[in-house]
C-alpha positions as CSV (number, residue, x, y, z in Angstrom):
1,M,12.1,-9.2,3.7
2,K,10.4,-12.5,3.1
3,K,6.8,-13.4,3.6
4,N,5.0,-16.7,2.9
5,I,1.7,-17.0,1.0
6,L,-0.1,-18.1,4.1
7,N,0.6,-14.8,5.9
8,N,-0.1,-12.7,2.9
9,T,-3.4,-14.4,2.2
10,I,-4.5,-13.8,5.8
11,F,-3.4,-10.2,5.6
12,Y,-4.9,-9.4,2.1
13,G,-8.0,-11.6,2.6
14,G,-8.6,-11.2,6.3
15,S,-9.8,-7.6,5.8
16,Q,-12.2,-8.6,3.1
17,V,-13.5,-11.6,4.9
18,I,-14.0,-9.6,8.1
19,G,-15.9,-7.0,6.1
20,K,-18.0,-9.7,4.5
21,F,-18.7,-11.3,7.8
22,V,-19.9,-7.9,9.0
23,T,-22.1,-7.7,6.0
24,V,-23.5,-11.1,6.7
25,L,-24.1,-10.3,10.4
26,T,-25.8,-7.0,9.6
27,L,-27.9,-8.6,6.8
28,P,-30.9,-9.4,9.0
29,F,-31.1,-5.8,10.1
30,L,-30.6,-4.5,6.6
31,L,-33.4,-6.7,5.2
32,S,-35.7,-5.5,8.0
33,L,-35.0,-1.8,7.1
34,I,-35.5,-2.0,3.4
35,D,-38.1,-3.9,1.2
36,K,-37.1,-6.5,-1.3
37,E,-37.9,-4.4,-4.3
38,D,-35.6,-1.6,-3.2
39,Y,-32.9,-4.1,-2.3
40,G,-33.2,-5.6,-5.8
41,V,-32.9,-2.1,-7.4
42,I,-29.7,-1.6,-5.3
43,A,-28.4,-5.0,-6.6
44,I,-29.0,-3.8,-10.2
45,Y,-27.3,-0.5,-9.6
46,L,-24.3,-2.2,-8.1
47,G,-24.2,-4.6,-11.1
48,I,-24.0,-1.6,-13.5
49,Q,-21.4,0.1,-11.3
50,Q,-19.1,-3.0,-11.1
51,I,-19.0,-3.4,-14.9
52,L,-18.4,0.4,-15.6
53,S,-15.7,0.6,-12.9
54,I,-13.7,-2.1,-14.6
55,Y,-14.1,-0.3,-17.9
56,I,-12.9,3.0,-16.5
57,S,-10.0,1.5,-14.6
58,S,-8.4,0.5,-18.0
59,G,-6.7,-2.6,-16.6
60,A,-4.7,-0.6,-14.0
61,R,-4.8,-3.2,-11.3
62,P,-3.3,-6.2,-13.2
63,A,-0.8,-4.0,-15.0
64,L,0.4,-2.4,-11.8
65,N,0.6,-5.8,-10.1
66,K,2.9,-7.0,-12.9
67,Y,5.0,-4.0,-13.8
68,Y,5.1,-1.4,-11.0
69,G,7.4,-3.2,-8.5
70,N,10.1,-3.7,-11.2
71,L,10.0,-0.1,-12.6
72,N,12.6,2.6,-11.7
73,L,11.3,5.7,-10.0
74,S,10.6,7.7,-13.2
75,G,8.9,4.6,-14.7
76,Q,6.6,4.4,-11.7
77,V,5.6,8.0,-12.1
78,E,4.9,7.5,-15.8
79,I,2.8,4.4,-15.4
80,L,0.6,6.1,-12.8
81,K,0.3,9.2,-15.0
82,Y,-0.7,6.9,-18.0
83,F,-3.6,5.3,-16.1
84,R,-4.8,8.6,-14.5
85,K,-5.3,10.1,-17.9
86,R,-7.2,7.0,-19.1
87,I,-9.5,7.1,-16.0
88,V,-10.3,10.8,-16.5
89,Y,-11.2,10.3,-20.2
90,K,-13.3,7.3,-19.7
91,S,-15.1,8.8,-16.7
92,F,-16.2,11.8,-18.8
93,F,-17.5,9.4,-21.5
94,I,-19.4,7.3,-19.0
95,F,-20.9,10.4,-17.4
96,I,-22.5,11.3,-20.7
97,V,-23.6,7.8,-21.5
98,L,-25.3,7.4,-18.1
99,F,-27.4,10.5,-18.5
100,I,-28.4,9.5,-22.0
101,F,-29.4,6.2,-20.6
102,R,-31.5,7.8,-17.9
103,F,-33.3,10.0,-20.4
104,L,-34.2,7.0,-22.7
105,F,-35.1,4.7,-19.8
106,N,-37.4,7.2,-18.2
107,L,-39.0,7.9,-21.6
108,N,-39.9,4.3,-22.3
109,F,-40.4,2.6,-18.9
110,S,-42.8,3.2,-16.0
111,Y,-40.0,2.9,-13.4
112,Q,-38.1,6.2,-13.2
113,V,-34.4,6.3,-12.6
114,D,-33.7,8.9,-9.8
115,L,-31.2,11.6,-10.9
116,F,-29.4,11.7,-7.5
117,N,-29.1,7.9,-7.4
118,L,-27.6,7.9,-10.9
119,I,-25.1,10.6,-9.8
120,L,-24.1,8.4,-6.8
121,V,-23.7,5.4,-9.0
122,F,-21.4,7.5,-11.3
123,V,-19.3,8.8,-8.3
124,L,-19.0,5.3,-6.9
125,T,-18.0,3.9,-10.3
126,V,-15.1,6.4,-10.5
127,L,-14.0,5.9,-6.9
128,V,-13.8,2.1,-7.4
129,A,-11.7,2.7,-10.6
130,I,-9.4,5.1,-8.7
131,D,-9.0,2.5,-5.9
132,S,-7.8,0.0,-8.6
133,L,-5.0,2.5,-9.3
134,V,-3.8,3.2,-5.7
135,D,-4.5,-0.1,-4.0
136,P,-2.0,-2.3,-6.1
137,V,0.9,0.0,-5.1
138,T,0.4,-0.9,-1.5
139,I,0.1,-4.6,-2.4
140,V,3.2,-4.7,-4.7
141,A,5.2,-2.9,-2.0
142,G,4.4,-5.8,0.4
143,K,2.6,-3.6,2.9
144,A,0.3,-6.4,3.8
145,Y,-0.7,-5.2,7.2
146,A,-1.4,-1.6,6.1
147,N,-3.4,-2.9,3.2
148,S,-5.4,-5.1,5.5
149,V,-6.2,-2.3,7.8
150,L,-7.4,0.0,5.0
151,A,-9.4,-2.7,3.4
152,S,-11.0,-3.6,6.7
153,M,-11.9,0.0,7.3
154,N,-13.7,0.0,3.9
155,S,-15.4,-3.4,4.1
156,S,-16.4,-3.2,7.7
157,F,-17.4,0.5,8.0
158,A,-19.6,0.4,4.9
159,P,-22.3,-2.0,6.1
160,I,-22.5,-0.3,9.5
161,L,-22.9,3.1,7.8
162,V,-25.5,1.6,5.6
163,L,-27.6,0.6,8.6
164,I,-27.2,4.0,10.2
165,L,-28.4,5.9,7.1
166,L,-31.2,3.4,6.4
167,Y,-32.5,3.7,9.9
168,Y,-33.1,7.4,9.4
169,N,-34.1,7.2,5.8
170,S,-34.9,3.8,4.3
171,S,-34.1,4.3,0.6
172,V,-31.9,3.3,-2.3
173,T,-30.2,6.7,-2.0
174,S,-29.1,6.0,1.6
175,Y,-27.5,2.7,0.7
176,L,-25.6,4.2,-2.3
177,L,-24.5,7.2,-0.2
178,A,-23.0,5.0,2.5
179,I,-21.0,2.9,0.1
180,T,-19.7,6.0,-1.6
181,I,-18.6,7.6,1.6
182,S,-16.7,4.5,2.7
183,Y,-14.8,4.2,-0.6
184,L,-13.9,7.9,-0.4
185,I,-12.3,7.5,3.0
186,K,-10.4,4.4,1.9
187,I,-8.9,6.1,-1.1
188,F,-7.7,9.1,0.8
189,A,-6.1,6.8,3.4
190,S,-4.5,4.7,0.6
191,I,-3.0,7.8,-1.1
192,S,-1.6,9.0,2.2
193,L,0.0,5.6,2.8
194,N,1.5,5.4,-0.7
195,K,3.2,8.7,-0.3
196,R,5.2,7.2,2.5
197,T,6.0,4.0,0.5
198,I,9.4,4.2,-1.4
199,F,10.6,1.3,-3.4
200,Y,11.5,0.7,-7.0
201,G,13.2,-1.6,-9.4
202,E,15.5,-1.1,-12.4
203,N,13.3,-1.3,-15.5
204,S,12.1,1.6,-17.6
205,F,8.5,2.3,-18.4
206,V,7.6,0.9,-21.9
207,Q,4.2,2.2,-22.7
208,S,3.6,-0.3,-25.6
209,D,4.1,-3.3,-23.2
210,V,1.9,-1.8,-20.5
211,E,-0.7,-0.8,-23.0
212,L,-0.9,-4.2,-24.5
213,Y,-1.1,-6.0,-21.2
214,S,-3.6,-3.6,-19.6
215,K,-6.0,-3.5,-22.6
216,R,-6.0,-7.2,-22.8
217,N,-6.7,-7.6,-19.1
218,N,-9.2,-4.7,-19.1
219,F,-11.2,-6.6,-21.7
220,L,-10.9,-9.7,-19.7
221,G,-12.0,-7.8,-16.6
222,I,-15.0,-6.4,-18.3
223,S,-15.9,-9.9,-19.5
224,Q,-15.6,-11.3,-16.0
225,K,-17.5,-8.5,-14.3
226,S,-20.2,-8.6,-17.0
227,I,-20.6,-12.3,-16.5
228,R,-20.3,-12.0,-12.7
229,W,-22.9,-9.2,-12.3
230,S,-25.1,-9.7,-15.3
231,D,-27.2,-12.2,-13.3
232,R,-28.8,-9.3,-11.3
233,L,-29.6,-7.5,-14.6
234,F,-31.2,-10.6,-16.1
235,V,-33.1,-11.5,-13.0
236,G,-34.3,-7.9,-12.6
237,L,-35.4,-7.8,-16.3
238,F,-37.1,-11.2,-16.4
239,L,-38.2,-11.9,-12.9
240,G,-38.5,-8.5,-11.2
241,A,-36.7,-6.4,-8.6
242,S,-38.2,-8.4,-5.7
243,V,-36.8,-11.7,-6.9
244,T,-33.5,-9.8,-7.6
245,G,-33.4,-8.7,-3.9
246,E,-34.1,-12.2,-2.6
247,Y,-31.4,-13.7,-4.9
248,H,-28.9,-10.9,-4.0
249,A,-29.4,-11.6,-0.3
250,V,-28.6,-15.3,-0.6
251,L,-25.5,-14.5,-2.7
252,Q,-24.1,-12.6,0.3
253,L,-23.8,-16.0,2.1
254,V,-21.6,-17.3,-0.7
255,L,-19.4,-14.3,-1.3
256,V,-17.3,-15.0,1.8
257,L,-15.9,-17.9,-0.3
258,E,-15.2,-15.6,-3.2
259,Y,-13.3,-13.1,-1.1
260,L,-11.2,-15.8,0.4
261,T,-10.2,-17.2,-3.0
262,S,-9.6,-13.7,-4.4
263,S,-7.2,-12.9,-1.5
264,L,-5.4,-16.2,-2.2
265,V,-4.9,-15.1,-5.8
266,T,-3.7,-11.7,-4.7
267,A,-1.1,-13.3,-2.4
268,I,0.1,-15.8,-5.1
269,K,0.7,-13.1,-7.8
270,P,3.8,-11.6,-6.3
271,Y,5.2,-15.0,-5.5
272,I,5.0,-16.0,-9.2
273,F,5.7,-12.7,-10.9
274,N,8.8,-12.0,-8.8
275,Q,10.4,-15.3,-9.8
276,K,13.1,-15.3,-12.5
277,K,12.0,-18.8,-13.6
278,I,9.1,-20.9,-12.6
279,H,9.7,-24.3,-11.0
280,Y,6.7,-26.3,-11.8
281,G,7.2,-28.8,-9.0
282,N,6.5,-26.0,-6.5
283,I,3.9,-24.3,-8.7
284,N,1.9,-27.5,-9.0
285,N,2.0,-28.1,-5.3
286,L,0.9,-24.5,-4.7
287,L,-2.0,-24.7,-7.1
288,N,-3.2,-28.0,-5.7
289,H,-3.2,-26.7,-2.1
290,A,-5.0,-23.6,-3.2
291,I,-7.7,-25.3,-5.3
292,Y,-8.3,-28.0,-2.7
293,T,-8.6,-25.4,0.1
294,T,-11.2,-23.5,-2.0
295,T,-13.2,-26.7,-2.7
296,C,-13.2,-27.6,1.0
297,L,-14.5,-24.2,1.9
298,G,-17.2,-24.4,-0.7
299,V,-18.3,-27.8,0.4
300,A,-18.4,-26.8,4.1
301,G,-20.4,-23.7,3.3
302,S,-22.9,-25.8,1.2
303,F,-23.4,-28.2,4.2
304,L,-24.2,-25.2,6.5
305,R,-26.5,-23.4,4.1
306,Y,-29.6,-24.2,6.1
307,N,-27.9,-24.0,9.5
308,L,-26.6,-20.5,9.0
309,G,-28.9,-19.2,6.3
310,Q,-32.1,-19.8,8.2
311,A,-30.5,-18.0,11.2
312,I,-29.4,-15.0,9.2
313,I,-32.0,-14.2,6.5
314,P,-35.8,-13.8,6.9
315,R,-38.0,-16.8,6.1
316,E,-39.2,-15.5,2.8
317,Y,-35.6,-15.8,1.4
318,W,-35.1,-19.4,2.5
319,V,-36.4,-21.0,-0.7
320,Y,-33.2,-19.8,-2.5
321,L,-30.9,-21.5,0.0
322,D,-31.2,-24.7,-2.1
323,Y,-29.2,-22.9,-4.8
324,V,-26.1,-22.3,-2.6
325,P,-24.2,-25.5,-3.6
326,L,-24.5,-24.6,-7.3
327,I,-23.4,-21.0,-6.7
328,A,-20.5,-22.3,-4.7
329,L,-19.5,-24.7,-7.5
330,G,-19.4,-21.7,-9.9
331,V,-17.1,-19.8,-7.5
332,I,-14.8,-22.9,-7.1
333,I,-14.5,-23.3,-10.9
334,N,-13.8,-19.6,-11.4
335,S,-11.2,-19.5,-8.6
336,G,-9.4,-22.4,-10.4
337,Y,-9.4,-20.3,-13.6
338,K,-7.9,-17.2,-11.8
339,L,-5.2,-19.3,-10.2
340,I,-4.2,-21.0,-13.4
341,S,-4.3,-17.7,-15.3
342,V,-1.6,-16.2,-13.0
343,V,0.8,-18.9,-14.2
344,A,-0.3,-18.4,-17.8
345,D,0.3,-14.6,-17.6
346,Y,3.9,-15.3,-16.3
347,E,4.7,-17.6,-19.1
348,S,3.2,-15.7,-22.0
349,N,2.1,-12.2,-23.0
350,E,0.4,-13.5,-26.2
351,I,-2.6,-15.2,-24.8
352,N,-5.7,-14.2,-26.7
353,Y,-7.8,-13.1,-23.8
354,I,-9.9,-10.8,-26.0
355,K,-11.0,-13.8,-28.1
356,H,-11.7,-15.8,-24.9
357,S,-13.7,-12.9,-23.5
358,I,-15.8,-12.5,-26.6
359,I,-16.6,-16.2,-26.7
360,T,-17.5,-16.5,-23.0
361,M,-19.6,-13.3,-22.9
362,I,-21.7,-14.3,-25.9
363,L,-22.0,-17.8,-24.6
364,H,-23.0,-16.5,-21.1
365,F,-25.6,-14.0,-22.3
366,I,-27.2,-16.5,-24.7
367,A,-27.3,-19.2,-21.9
368,C,-28.8,-16.7,-19.5
369,F,-31.5,-15.7,-21.9
370,I,-32.4,-19.3,-22.8
371,F,-32.0,-20.8,-19.3
372,I,-33.9,-18.1,-17.3
373,N,-36.9,-18.6,-19.6
374,L,-36.7,-22.4,-19.4
375,F,-35.7,-22.9,-15.7
376,G,-36.1,-19.6,-13.9
377,L,-33.6,-18.4,-11.4
378,I,-31.6,-21.7,-11.3
379,G,-31.0,-21.3,-15.1
380,I,-28.9,-18.2,-14.4
381,I,-26.7,-20.1,-11.9
382,L,-26.3,-23.0,-14.4
383,S,-25.1,-20.4,-17.0
384,F,-22.3,-19.4,-14.6
385,V,-21.1,-23.0,-14.1
386,I,-21.1,-23.6,-17.9
387,T,-19.4,-20.3,-18.7
388,F,-16.7,-20.6,-16.1
389,T,-15.9,-24.2,-17.2
390,V,-15.6,-23.1,-20.9
391,N,-13.3,-20.2,-19.7
392,I,-10.9,-22.7,-18.2
393,A,-10.9,-24.8,-21.3
394,L,-10.2,-21.8,-23.6
395,L,-7.2,-20.8,-21.4
396,V,-5.7,-24.3,-21.1
397,Y,-6.0,-25.1,-24.8
398,D,-4.8,-21.7,-26.0
399,K,-1.7,-22.4,-28.1
400,N,0.1,-19.5,-26.4
401,S,-0.7,-20.4,-22.8
402,D,2.1,-22.9,-22.3
403,L,0.4,-24.7,-19.5
404,G,1.4,-28.2,-20.4
405,S,3.5,-28.6,-17.2
406,I,0.5,-27.8,-15.0
407,D,-0.6,-30.9,-13.1
408,I,-3.8,-30.6,-11.0
409,D,-4.8,-33.6,-8.8
410,F,-8.5,-33.8,-9.6
411,S,-9.0,-37.2,-7.9
412,R,-9.4,-35.9,-4.3
413,I,-11.5,-33.0,-5.5
414,F,-13.9,-35.4,-7.2
415,I,-13.9,-37.6,-4.0
416,L,-14.8,-34.6,-1.9
417,L,-17.6,-33.5,-4.2
418,A,-19.0,-37.0,-4.5
419,G,-18.9,-37.3,-0.7
420,Y,-20.8,-34.1,-0.4
421,L,-23.5,-35.2,-2.8
422,L,-23.9,-38.5,-1.1
423,S,-23.9,-37.1,2.4
424,D,-26.4,-34.3,1.6
425,Y,-28.7,-36.8,0.0
426,L,-28.6,-39.1,3.0
427,F,-29.1,-36.3,5.5
428,A,-32.1,-35.0,3.6
429,N,-33.8,-38.4,3.1
430,F,-32.9,-40.5,6.1
431,L,-32.5,-38.2,9.1
432,S,-34.9,-36.0,11.0
433,F,-34.6,-32.3,10.7
434,A,-32.8,-32.0,14.0
435,G,-30.6,-35.0,13.1
436,G,-29.8,-33.4,9.7
437,V,-28.8,-30.1,11.4
438,Q,-26.4,-31.9,13.8
439,A,-24.9,-34.1,11.1
440,R,-24.3,-31.1,8.8
441,W,-22.5,-29.2,11.7
442,L,-20.3,-32.3,12.4
443,I,-19.3,-33.0,8.8
444,S,-18.8,-29.4,7.9
445,F,-16.3,-29.0,10.8
446,F,-14.4,-32.0,9.5
447,V,-14.2,-30.5,6.0
448,L,-13.2,-27.2,7.5
449,W,-10.4,-29.0,9.3
450,L,-9.2,-30.4,6.0
451,A,-9.3,-26.9,4.5
452,L,-7.2,-25.6,7.4
453,I,-4.6,-28.3,7.0
454,E,-4.3,-27.6,3.3
455,F,-4.2,-23.9,3.8
456,Y,-1.5,-24.1,6.4
457,K,0.8,-25.8,3.8
458,L,1.0,-22.4,2.0
459,K,3.5,-21.3,4.6
460,N,6.1,-23.3,2.8
461,F,5.9,-20.9,-0.3
462,V,8.0,-17.9,0.5
463,S,8.3,-14.8,-1.7
464,K,10.8,-11.9,-1.3
465,E,9.1,-8.6,-0.8
466,K,10.4,-5.1,-1.7
467,N,11.3,-2.8,1.1
């Protein structure tokens, strides 16, 4: 059966976007039920969980995306067994590390890490790692609709359950418990679906190939998650839990864009990896449509940051709405990296991602430490933009990436960004508040129309799915 990237993006991403919209819509109620400091502590816990989950998963998601669909039946059994063992071993190690961390932290700091909260963080960490093992099987099999339903259940049910538990007990524990329950339900449903999914290729399982690819991508994933979530840790350490809570709330408005671009990358991977040979004319068109769509969405969201942000989050959070355009720029740059890396992974198995990851992590942590002390919160966001830009440069100029045939049309991206900067300046300085609100609505709808036109072109890129 054949499916185009437009449909698959809607299926894979629709669930996540719906869930994120539910999160955004419930955000005012959430922030009214929990104080800023507790919300900041939650953000810090989630940052730790995200990084540890990637470590425990051992690169299962990218490896299964690449290899699982082409393996014979025994090979599929072997690759799943291989990753299950690694997840079990690493989970045991992390369990010990977390409790040593709690003992040392409580011994040296006034804030005490609650034992039950730490257990919930550990359980959630393992569940997310397991999800990275069962979820790709559904995606590789082309079960877009079923995957969308399951992901919607997780991403939509969780924020609603959070509100219910917080209503009866406003605490960090209630929040973590709600997220843990939602993931547990999703995993059981995914396992049930995968038992009824039968498809396989002709290749045998070669552990050395899978091990090399998964370790490299696991290190890359740890690097990306460390960079992506370390901001909460730095803000909490240097600016306090209350500021972390305010910053984390504003981030929820931008993460809709990140989920959209992630779903686009997920849909593009089977299209590229299932080809016997890449035709760069098609690939360049695909990348240009995808990157321009992402840029349009980021610009439209930046225009609407006051219109929507002031309607959704409490007044004490509004000061950080000024940072939305810079956060969106970081998401756009990182999305471009993810899209280009899919092509690079197809062309070469020798890209030195470990070297790239070490460089970008060191750069990011140094930049965060320096910039947060010099510029405060905005210094953290600047660190993201710099790090993501360097990440693209390292990939493009890697001697093994073989990306010389990639041709991105930057001219219309620069025109769009320049138009945004000029318009935003004019609205802020030459229009009344009411006039600025109306102008931002009008121009954002125009930019969203451009994004829709560009996104619709993805229907021309068709991939063959396995039955």
